Structures are given as structure tokens and as C-alpha cells.
C-alpha positions in Angstrom: 198.0 138.6 95.1 196.9 136.9 98.4 194.5 134.1 98.2 191.2 134.4 100.1 190.9 130.8 101.4 187.3 131.5 102.6 186.2 131.4 98.9 187.5 127.8 98.4 185.8 124.6 99.5 187.0 122.6 102.5 189.9 120.3 101.4 190.9 122.6 98.5 194.6 122.3 99.1 194.6 118.5 98.8 192.2 118.6 95.9 194.4 121.1 94.1 197.5 119.1 94.7 195.9 116.0 93.2 194.8 117.9 90.1 198.2 119.5 89.6 200.5 116.5 90.3 198.4 113.3 90.0 196.1 114.1 87.1 198.3 116.7 85.2 201.6 115.1 86.2 203.2 118.5 86.9 202.3 119.9 83.4 200.0 122.7 82.4 196.7 121.2 81.1 195.7 124.3 79.1 194.6 123.2 75.7 193.8 126.7 74.2 191.5 128.1 76.9 193.9 130.9 77.4 193.9 131.8 73.7 197.6 131.0 73.1 198.0 127.3 72.2 195.8 127.1 69.1 196.7 125.7 65.7 194.7 125.4 62.6 194.0 121.8 63.5 192.6 122.5 66.9 193.9 123.2 70.4 197.3 122.1 71.5 198.4 121.6 75.1 200.8 124.1 76.8 204.3 122.8 77.3 205.2 124.4 80.7 206.1 122.2 83.6 206.0 122.9 87.3 209.4 124.0 88.8 211.0 124.4 85.4 212.4 127.6 84.0 209.6 129.3 82.1 209.8 128.9 78.3 208.0 132.1 77.4 208.5 134.3 80.5 211.0 135.1 83.2 211.3 132.9 86.3 210.0 129.4 87.2 206.7 127.8 86.5 204.3 127.3 89.4 201.2 125.3 88.6 197.9 126.5 89.9 194.4 125.1 89.7 192.2 127.2 87.5 188.4 127.2 87.7 186.9 127.0 84.2 183.3 127.2 85.5 181.4 130.0 87.1 180.3 128.2 90.2 179.5 130.4 93.1 180.7 129.4 95.6 183.8 127.8 94.0 183.6 124.1 93.6 185.9 121.1 93.8 184.7 119.2 90.8 187.6 117.7 88.7 185.8 118.4 85.4 185.5 122.1 86.3 189.2 122.8 86.8 192.5 122.4 85.1 196.1 122.6 86.3 197.6 125.7 84.6 200.9 127.6 84.6 200.7 131.2 85.8 200.6 132.7 82.3 197.6 130.5 81.1 195.7 130.9 84.4 196.1 134.7 84.4 194.9 134.9 80.8 191.9 132.7 81.5 191.0 134.9 84.5 191.7 138.2 82.8 188.0 139.3 82.6 187.6 138.7 86.3 190.9 140.7 87.1 189.7 143.6 84.9 186.3 143.7 86.7 187.9 143.6 90.1 190.3 146.4 89.2 187.4 148.5 88.0 185.4 147.9 91.2 188.5 148.8 93.3 189.1 152.0 91.4 185.4 153.0 91.7 185.4 152.1 95.4 188.6 154.2 96.0 187.3 157.1 94.0 184.1 157.1 96.1 186.2 157.1 99.3 188.3 159.9 98.1 185.3 162.1 97.4 183.9 161.3 100.9 187.2 162.4 102.5 187.3 165.8 100.7 
């Protein structure tokens, strides 16, 4: 999915790089936010590493910077984000993806009715 750079703060690319590679050292920082890395003793950090073959999926890992806040517009606050592998990031953002898909279907459905 293409990224809409207008939604991100100025300097986002550099901020994101620092989060993913300086702070997270190229590792997914998910500690259970995605719902997968939980144990009976508390959250456990995901083991995926940037550029490595994915342990639990096909392909290679690409670290992304996931917003864990609901800031609007999106912020560049280090405590509001985590470096995450694609799998964890998509799971954290699942509710947003479902809502966007619903809105797109409704919009297209309305357009189709207008064209008839």
C-alpha cells in the first residue's frame, strides 16, 4: 500500500530510521501489542530482525515504525512509536485497515449507484 507522506510530520524519514536502527538495533520492538508474543508471565519481545528471512512468514523482514498512539495529525514522539516487523505492525493497525476497507466499499457502492 502506498504511503501518504502528507500525513507524516516533517523529518519523518530520519526519525523513523533512528527508531528502527538506533533505538531498536534492527529488531522488532513488539512486546505483545500485536497479540502474538504473550506468555503467562507477561509480554515477550518479537524475535524478527530487519533484512533476515522471516521466521513465521514468507519473505524477508522489513522494519517499519508503528504509531501506538491516536495522535491526529501523526506525531514524531519516540514514546508513541515502536519499530515493528510487517506482521506485528499489520496486526496492531488491523482495526484501522478494517475501517478503511469498509469506508472504501461504501464509497464505491455509492459511486456505482450514481453511475446506474
